[in-house]
C-alpha positions as a Markdown table, in Angstrom:
| # | Residue | x | y | z |
|---|---|---|---|---|
| 1 | Met | -4.1 | -66.5 | 69.9 |
| 2 | Asp | -0.4 | -66.9 | 70.6 |
| 3 | Phe | 0.8 | -63.6 | 69.0 |
| 4 | Asp | 4.5 | -64.3 | 69.4 |
| 5 | His | 4.1 | -67.8 | 68.1 |
| 6 | Asp | 2.3 | -66.6 | 65.0 |
| 7 | Leu | 5.0 | -64.1 | 64.2 |
| 8 | Ala | 7.7 | -66.7 | 64.5 |
| 9 | Ser | 5.9 | -69.1 | 62.2 |
| 10 | Pro | 7.5 | -69.1 | 58.7 |
| 11 | Thr | 4.3 | -70.3 | 57.1 |
| 12 | Lys | 2.2 | -67.4 | 58.2 |
| 13 | Ser | 2.1 | -64.3 | 55.9 |
| 14 | Pro | 2.7 | -61.0 | 57.7 |
| 15 | Arg | 0.4 | -59.3 | 55.2 |
| 16 | Lys | -2.4 | -61.6 | 55.9 |
| 17 | Glu | -2.0 | -61.1 | 59.6 |
| 18 | Thr | -2.0 | -57.4 | 59.1 |
| 19 | Arg | -5.4 | -57.6 | 57.3 |
| 20 | Asp | -6.9 | -59.9 | 60.0 |
| 21 | Val | -5.9 | -57.7 | 62.9 |
| 22 | Ala | -7.2 | -54.6 | 61.1 |
| 23 | Asn | -10.5 | -56.3 | 60.4 |
| 24 | Glu | -10.9 | -57.4 | 64.1 |
| 25 | Ala | -10.1 | -53.8 | 65.2 |
| 26 | Glu | -12.7 | -52.4 | 62.8 |
| 27 | Gln | -15.4 | -54.8 | 64.0 |
| 28 | Ser | -14.7 | -54.0 | 67.6 |
| 29 | Val | -15.5 | -50.3 | 67.1 |
| 30 | Arg | -18.5 | -50.8 | 64.7 |
| 31 | Leu | -21.6 | -49.1 | 66.0 |
| 32 | Pro | -25.3 | -50.1 | 65.5 |
| 33 | Arg | -27.0 | -48.8 | 62.4 |
| 34 | Ser | -29.5 | -46.8 | 64.4 |
| 35 | Ser | -26.8 | -44.8 | 66.2 |
| 36 | Ser | -24.4 | -44.4 | 63.2 |
| 37 | Arg | -26.2 | -41.3 | 61.9 |
| 38 | Arg | -26.3 | -39.5 | 65.3 |
| 39 | Ala | -22.9 | -40.5 | 66.6 |
| 40 | Gln | -19.6 | -39.8 | 65.0 |
| 41 | Thr | -17.6 | -42.9 | 64.2 |
| 42 | Pro | -14.5 | -43.0 | 66.5 |
| 43 | Thr | -11.1 | -43.6 | 65.1 |
| 44 | Pro | -10.2 | -47.3 | 65.5 |
| 45 | Ser | -7.3 | -48.2 | 67.7 |
| 46 | Ile | -5.1 | -50.3 | 65.4 |
| 47 | Pro | -2.6 | -52.6 | 67.2 |
| 48 | His | 1.1 | -52.1 | 66.5 |
| 49 | Ala | 1.1 | -55.2 | 64.3 |
| 50 | Val | -0.7 | -53.3 | 61.6 |
| 51 | Cys | 2.3 | -51.1 | 61.0 |
| 52 | Leu | 4.4 | -54.1 | 59.8 |
| 53 | Ser | 4.6 | -52.5 | 56.4 |
| 54 | Pro | 6.9 | -49.4 | 56.5 |
| 55 | Arg | 5.4 | -46.1 | 55.5 |
| 56 | Lys | 6.2 | -45.1 | 51.9 |
| 57 | Val | 8.6 | -42.2 | 51.5 |
| 58 | His | 8.2 | -40.0 | 48.4 |
| 59 | Arg | 11.7 | -39.5 | 47.1 |
| 60 | Asn | 12.6 | -36.2 | 45.4 |
| 61 | Leu | 14.2 | -37.4 | 42.2 |
| 62 | Phe | 15.3 | -33.8 | 41.3 |
| 63 | Lys | 16.9 | -33.1 | 44.6 |
| 64 | Asn | 20.4 | -32.8 | 43.2 |
| 65 | Thr | 19.3 | -30.4 | 40.5 |
| 66 | Val | 16.6 | -28.3 | 42.0 |
| 67 | Ala | 17.9 | -28.0 | 45.5 |
| 68 | Ser | 21.5 | -27.4 | 44.5 |
| 69 | Ser | 23.3 | -24.3 | 45.7 |
| 70 | Pro | 22.3 | -21.2 | 43.6 |
| 71 | Ala | 25.7 | -19.7 | 44.3 |
| 72 | Lys | 27.4 | -22.4 | 42.3 |
| 73 | Glu | 25.0 | -22.4 | 39.3 |
| 74 | Ala | 24.6 | -18.6 | 39.0 |
| 75 | Pro | 28.0 | -17.9 | 37.6 |
| 76 | Leu | 27.6 | -20.5 | 34.8 |
| 77 | Ile | 24.1 | -19.3 | 33.8 |
| 78 | Thr | 25.2 | -15.6 | 33.9 |
| 79 | Ser | 28.3 | -16.2 | 31.8 |
| 80 | Phe | 26.3 | -18.2 | 29.2 |
| 81 | Ala | 23.6 | -15.6 | 29.0 |
| 82 | Lys | 26.2 | -12.8 | 28.6 |
| 83 | Ala | 27.9 | -14.8 | 25.8 |
| 84 | Arg | 24.6 | -15.2 | 24.0 |
| 85 | Gln | 24.0 | -11.5 | 24.2 |
| 86 | Ala | 27.5 | -10.8 | 22.9 |
| 87 | Leu | 27.0 | -13.0 | 19.8 |
| 88 | His | 24.5 | -10.9 | 17.9 |
| 89 | Thr | 24.5 | -9.9 | 14.3 |
| 90 | Thr | 24.3 | -6.1 | 14.9 |
| 91 | Thr | 27.4 | -3.9 | 14.5 |
| 92 | Pro | 29.8 | -4.7 | 17.5 |
| 93 | Ser | 31.7 | -2.1 | 19.4 |
| 94 | Thr | 35.0 | -3.6 | 18.1 |
| 95 | Ile | 35.7 | -5.0 | 14.6 |
| 96 | Phe | 38.2 | -7.9 | 14.5 |
| 97 | Cys | 40.3 | -9.2 | 11.6 |
| 98 | Arg | 39.4 | -6.3 | 9.3 |
| 99 | Asp | 42.1 | -3.8 | 10.1 |
| 100 | Lys | 43.3 | -3.5 | 6.5 |
| 101 | Glu | 39.7 | -2.9 | 5.2 |
| 102 | Leu | 38.9 | -0.4 | 8.0 |
| 103 | Ala | 42.0 | 1.6 | 7.1 |
| 104 | Val | 41.1 | 1.7 | 3.4 |
| 105 | Ile | 37.6 | 2.9 | 4.1 |
| 106 | Glu | 38.7 | 5.5 | 6.7 |
| 107 | Asn | 41.5 | 6.9 | 4.4 |
| 108 | Phe | 38.9 | 7.2 | 1.6 |
| 109 | Met | 36.2 | 9.0 | 3.7 |
| 110 | Arg | 38.3 | 11.3 | 6.0 |
| 111 | Pro | 39.8 | 13.6 | 3.4 |
| 112 | Leu | 36.4 | 13.8 | 1.5 |
| 113 | Ile | 34.5 | 14.8 | 4.6 |
| 114 | Asp | 37.1 | 17.1 | 6.1 |
| 115 | Glu | 37.9 | 18.8 | 2.9 |
| 116 | Arg | 34.4 | 18.8 | 1.5 |
| 117 | Lys | 35.1 | 16.8 | -1.6 |
| 118 | Pro | 32.7 | 14.4 | -3.4 |
| 119 | Gly | 33.6 | 10.8 | -4.3 |
| 120 | Ser | 32.4 | 7.2 | -4.6 |
| 121 | Met | 33.5 | 3.8 | -3.5 |
| 122 | Tyr | 32.3 | 0.3 | -4.4 |
| 123 | Ile | 32.8 | -2.4 | -1.8 |
| 124 | Ser | 32.3 | -6.0 | -2.8 |
| 125 | Gly | 32.4 | -9.3 | -1.0 |
| 126 | Arg | 30.4 | -12.4 | -0.1 |
| 127 | Pro | 27.6 | -12.2 | 2.5 |
| 128 | Gly | 28.8 | -12.1 | 6.1 |
| 129 | Thr | 32.3 | -10.8 | 5.4 |
| 130 | Gly | 31.8 | -7.6 | 7.4 |
| 131 | Lys | 31.3 | -5.0 | 4.6 |
| 132 | Thr | 28.3 | -3.2 | 6.2 |
| 133 | Ala | 29.7 | -3.6 | 9.7 |
| 134 | Cys | 33.0 | -1.9 | 8.8 |
| 135 | Val | 31.3 | 1.1 | 7.1 |
| 136 | Thr | 28.8 | 1.7 | 9.9 |
| 137 | His | 31.5 | 1.3 | 12.5 |
| 138 | Ile | 33.7 | 4.0 | 11.0 |
| 139 | Leu | 30.7 | 6.4 | 10.5 |
| 140 | Ser | 29.6 | 5.9 | 14.1 |
| 141 | Asn | 32.9 | 5.8 | 16.0 |
| 142 | Lys | 35.3 | 7.9 | 14.1 |
| 143 | Thr | 35.5 | 11.6 | 14.5 |
| 144 | Phe | 35.7 | 13.9 | 11.5 |
| 145 | Ser | 36.5 | 17.6 | 11.5 |
| 146 | Gly | 33.9 | 18.2 | 8.8 |
| 147 | Lys | 30.1 | 17.8 | 9.3 |
| 148 | Phe | 28.1 | 15.3 | 7.3 |
| 149 | Glu | 24.6 | 13.9 | 7.0 |
| 150 | Leu | 24.3 | 10.1 | 6.8 |
| 151 | Ile | 21.6 | 8.4 | 4.6 |
| 152 | Phe | 21.6 | 4.6 | 4.7 |
| 153 | Val | 19.4 | 2.6 | 2.3 |
| 154 | Asn | 18.9 | -1.2 | 2.1 |
| 155 | Cys | 18.1 | -1.5 | -1.6 |
| 156 | Met | 16.5 | -4.9 | -1.1 |
| 157 | Leu | 13.6 | -3.2 | 0.6 |
| 158 | Leu | 12.7 | -1.0 | -2.3 |
| 159 | Arg | 9.8 | -2.0 | -4.6 |
| 160 | Thr | 11.5 | -1.0 | -7.9 |
| 161 | Pro | 15.0 | 0.2 | -8.7 |
| 162 | Ala | 13.7 | 3.6 | -9.9 |
| 163 | Ser | 12.2 | 4.3 | -6.5 |
| 164 | Ile | 15.6 | 4.8 | -5.0 |
| 165 | Phe | 15.5 | 8.5 | -6.0 |
| 166 | Gln | 12.2 | 9.1 | -4.3 |
| 167 | His | 13.5 | 7.4 | -1.1 |
| 168 | Ile | 16.7 | 9.6 | -1.1 |
| 169 | Ala | 14.7 | 12.7 | -1.7 |
| 170 | Gln | 12.4 | 12.0 | 1.2 |
| 171 | Gln | 15.4 | 11.5 | 3.4 |
| 172 | Leu | 16.8 | 14.9 | 2.4 |
| 173 | Asp | 13.5 | 16.6 | 2.8 |
| 174 | Ala | 10.7 | 15.1 | 4.8 |
| 175 | Lys | 8.2 | 17.5 | 3.2 |
| 176 | Trp | 9.1 | 16.5 | -0.3 |
| 177 | Asn | 6.2 | 14.7 | -2.1 |
| 178 | Ala | 6.3 | 14.6 | -5.9 |
| 179 | Ser | 6.3 | 12.1 | -8.7 |
| 180 | Ala | 9.1 | 9.7 | -9.5 |
| 181 | Lys | 10.2 | 11.7 | -12.6 |
| 182 | Glu | 10.8 | 14.8 | -10.5 |
| 183 | Ala | 12.9 | 12.9 | -7.9 |
| 184 | Leu | 16.2 | 12.8 | -9.8 |
| 185 | Pro | 16.2 | 16.5 | -10.9 |
| 186 | Phe | 15.4 | 17.4 | -7.3 |
| 187 | Leu | 18.4 | 15.4 | -6.0 |
| 188 | Glu | 20.7 | 17.0 | -8.6 |
| 189 | Asp | 19.7 | 20.5 | -7.4 |
| 190 | Arg | 19.8 | 19.6 | -3.7 |
| 191 | Leu | 23.1 | 17.9 | -3.8 |
| 192 | Thr | 24.8 | 20.8 | -5.5 |
| 193 | Glu | 23.6 | 23.6 | -3.2 |
| 194 | Thr | 25.5 | 24.7 | 0.0 |
| 195 | Gly | 25.3 | 22.5 | 3.1 |
| 196 | Pro | 27.0 | 19.7 | 4.9 |
| 197 | Met | 28.4 | 16.7 | 3.1 |
| 198 | Ile | 26.0 | 13.9 | 2.3 |
| 199 | Val | 27.2 | 10.4 | 2.9 |
| 200 | Leu | 25.0 | 8.0 | 1.0 |
| 201 | Val | 25.4 | 4.3 | 1.9 |
| 202 | Leu | 23.5 | 1.9 | -0.5 |
| 203 | Asp | 23.6 | -1.6 | 0.8 |
| 204 | Glu | 22.9 | -4.4 | -1.8 |
| 205 | Ile | 23.3 | -1.8 | -4.5 |
| 206 | Asp | 23.3 | -4.5 | -7.2 |
| 207 | Gln | 19.5 | -4.7 | -6.7 |
| 208 | Met | 19.4 | -1.5 | -8.6 |
| 209 | Ser | 20.5 | -3.2 | -11.8 |
| 210 | Thr | 18.3 | -2.9 | -14.8 |
| 211 | Arg | 18.5 | -3.8 | -18.5 |
| 212 | Asp | 20.1 | -0.6 | -19.6 |
| 213 | Gln | 21.7 | 0.1 | -16.1 |
| 214 | Ser | 20.2 | 3.6 | -16.2 |
| 215 | Val | 19.5 | 3.7 | -12.5 |
| 216 | Leu | 23.1 | 2.7 | -11.5 |
| 217 | Tyr | 24.6 | 5.1 | -13.9 |
| 218 | Ala | 22.5 | 8.0 | -12.6 |
| 219 | Ile | 23.5 | 7.1 | -9.0 |
| 220 | Phe | 27.2 | 7.0 | -9.6 |
| 221 | Glu | 27.1 | 10.2 | -11.7 |
| 222 | Leu | 25.7 | 12.2 | -8.8 |
| 223 | Pro | 29.1 | 12.7 | -7.1 |
| 224 | Ala | 30.6 | 13.8 | -10.4 |
| 225 | Leu | 28.2 | 16.8 | -10.7 |
| 226 | Lys | 29.7 | 20.3 | -10.4 |
| 227 | Asn | 29.8 | 21.5 | -6.7 |
| 228 | Ser | 28.4 | 18.1 | -5.6 |
| 229 | Arg | 28.6 | 17.4 | -1.9 |
| 230 | Leu | 27.7 | 13.6 | -2.2 |
| 231 | Ile | 30.0 | 10.8 | -0.9 |
| 232 | Leu | 28.6 | 7.6 | -2.3 |
| 233 | Ile | 29.4 | 4.1 | -0.9 |
| 234 | Gly | 27.9 | 1.1 | -2.6 |
| 235 | Leu | 27.9 | -2.4 | -1.1 |
| 236 | Ala | 27.2 | -5.5 | -3.0 |
| 237 | Asn | 28.2 | -9.2 | -3.4 |
| 238 | Ala | 29.3 | -9.0 | -7.0 |
| 239 | Leu | 33.0 | -8.4 | -7.4 |
| 240 | Asp | 32.9 | -7.1 | -11.0 |
| 241 | Leu | 29.7 | -5.1 | -11.1 |
| 242 | Thr | 31.5 | -1.8 | -12.1 |
| 243 | Asp | 33.6 | -3.5 | -14.7 |
| 244 | Arg | 31.0 | -5.8 | -16.1 |
| 245 | Ala | 27.8 | -3.7 | -16.0 |
| 246 | Leu | 29.0 | -0.1 | -15.6 |
| 247 | Val | 31.7 | 0.1 | -18.3 |
| 248 | Arg | 31.0 | 3.7 | -19.0 |
| 249 | Leu | 32.2 | 4.7 | -15.5 |
| 250 | Gln | 35.7 | 3.5 | -16.4 |
| 251 | Ser | 36.1 | 6.1 | -19.2 |
| 252 | Arg | 36.1 | 9.2 | -16.9 |
| 253 | Val | 38.1 | 9.6 | -13.8 |
| 254 | Asn | 35.4 | 11.6 | -12.0 |
| 255 | Phe | 32.9 | 8.8 | -12.4 |
| 256 | Lys | 35.2 | 5.9 | -11.6 |
| 257 | Pro | 34.7 | 4.6 | -8.0 |
| 258 | Val | 37.4 | 3.3 | -5.6 |
| 259 | Leu | 37.1 | -0.4 | -5.4 |
| 260 | Leu | 37.5 | -2.5 | -2.3 |
| 261 | Asn | 37.0 | -6.3 | -2.0 |
| 262 | Phe | 36.3 | -8.2 | 1.2 |
| 263 | Ser | 37.7 | -11.8 | 1.2 |
| 264 | Pro | 35.8 | -14.5 | 3.2 |
| 265 | Tyr | 36.9 | -15.1 | 6.8 |
| 266 | Ser | 39.4 | -17.8 | 7.4 |
| 267 | Lys | 39.3 | -20.5 | 10.1 |
| 268 | Gln | 41.5 | -18.5 | 12.3 |
| 269 | Asp | 39.5 | -15.3 | 11.7 |
| 270 | Ile | 36.3 | -17.0 | 12.8 |
| 271 | Ala | 37.8 | -18.5 | 15.9 |
| 272 | Thr | 39.4 | -15.1 | 16.8 |
| 273 | Ile | 36.2 | -13.2 | 16.3 |
| 274 | Leu | 34.0 | -15.6 | 18.4 |
| 275 | Ser | 36.6 | -15.8 | 21.2 |
| 276 | Gln | 37.1 | -12.1 | 21.4 |
| 277 | Arg | 33.4 | -11.2 | 21.4 |
| 278 | Ile | 32.7 | -13.8 | 24.1 |
| 279 | Gln | 35.7 | -12.7 | 26.1 |
| 280 | Glu | 34.4 | -9.1 | 26.1 |
| 281 | Ala | 31.2 | -10.3 | 27.8 |
| 282 | Val | 32.4 | -12.9 | 30.3 |
| 283 | Thr | 35.2 | -12.8 | 32.8 |
| 284 | Glu | 36.1 | -16.5 | 32.7 |
| 285 | Asp | 37.9 | -18.6 | 30.1 |
| 286 | Val | 36.1 | -18.9 | 26.8 |
| 287 | Gly | 36.6 | -22.7 | 26.9 |
| 288 | Asn | 34.2 | -22.9 | 29.9 |
| 289 | Val | 31.4 | -21.3 | 27.8 |
| 290 | Ile | 31.9 | -23.1 | 24.4 |
| 291 | Ala | 33.9 | -26.2 | 24.0 |
| 292 | Pro | 37.1 | -25.8 | 22.0 |
| 293 | Ser | 36.3 | -28.9 | 19.9 |
| 294 | Ala | 32.9 | -27.4 | 19.0 |
| 295 | Leu | 34.5 | -24.1 | 18.0 |
| 296 | Gln | 37.1 | -25.9 | 15.9 |
| 297 | Tyr | 34.4 | -28.0 | 14.2 |
| 298 | Leu | 32.2 | -24.9 | 13.5 |
| 299 | Arg | 34.9 | -22.7 | 12.1 |
| 300 | Gly | 36.1 | -25.5 | 9.8 |
| 301 | Lys | 32.6 | -26.1 | 8.4 |
| 302 | Ile | 31.7 | -22.5 | 7.8 |
| 303 | Ser | 35.0 | -21.4 | 6.4 |
| 304 | Ser | 35.0 | -24.2 | 3.9 |
| 305 | Ala | 31.4 | -23.5 | 2.8 |
| 306 | Ser | 31.1 | -19.7 | 2.7 |
| 307 | Gly | 33.0 | -17.9 | 5.4 |
| 308 | Asp | 29.8 | -16.2 | 6.4 |
| 309 | Leu | 30.3 | -14.9 | 9.9 |
| 310 | Arg | 26.5 | -14.3 | 10.4 |
| 311 | Lys | 25.9 | -18.1 | 10.1 |
| 312 | Val | 28.6 | -18.8 | 12.6 |
| 313 | Ile | 27.0 | -16.4 | 15.1 |
| 314 | Asp | 23.5 | -17.8 | 14.5 |
| 315 | Ile | 24.7 | -21.3 | 15.1 |
């Protein structure tokens, strides 16, 4: 066989030649059947012509992503993770865009706690406008000269409106265990005896509304008792709850609560709050974590719909 001539021939297929040479090499080393079981089959010596087809190389399609430098990706991942941790719905360390409302709440609470005087406040506003966050921020971060005991109740978690008195009684005295009828007289006696001031925060207080409003009237009348040491703060969405449902409170000065309304957040407020909270967590520019166009689109949609900051943070 003229090997060089065959390779130069354009009509001869290299693949066919490869198979022919391989078959010849395999036949040259084939052993008899009788000795195949006792002897180990040697590895055939394949001529160089068998390697005409190049060896396949497995390419790493993810080389650019998996094998990239961790030093370059770590700052971005860390900043994004920190930003996600900063955007939570719990009370933040700093309250933005509510300076006026914070001042009103603090000016209401400070003289009552320091001078041991009772009082009540009704705070209204749409969901996600910062009502609860402002109240808890002041009670947690502001220093008062007088001592007080805080009781916080989410009224949506109560089974019935009348059970609020039992819940408050158990907060004042863990050993208290009596019927619902005895809860209100117990509170009246306990809140008029000597001791530190009691700050009672009732979130979603409009859930206590009944047909005759007897529960709400009884709650707002507790600070007006003689020698009362109760400071009541009610939070609700309805703006005119005290004017519409609790008309009797307007007739006496001692029963009338201080009113404060929270307006929805504006576009600029939403952008400022998100930027400030992210900036507190990351050291780089906020635009590197969340695109400015995305932030502008988000604040426009939420502010026009509800102004609910919690929805913005969740998104």
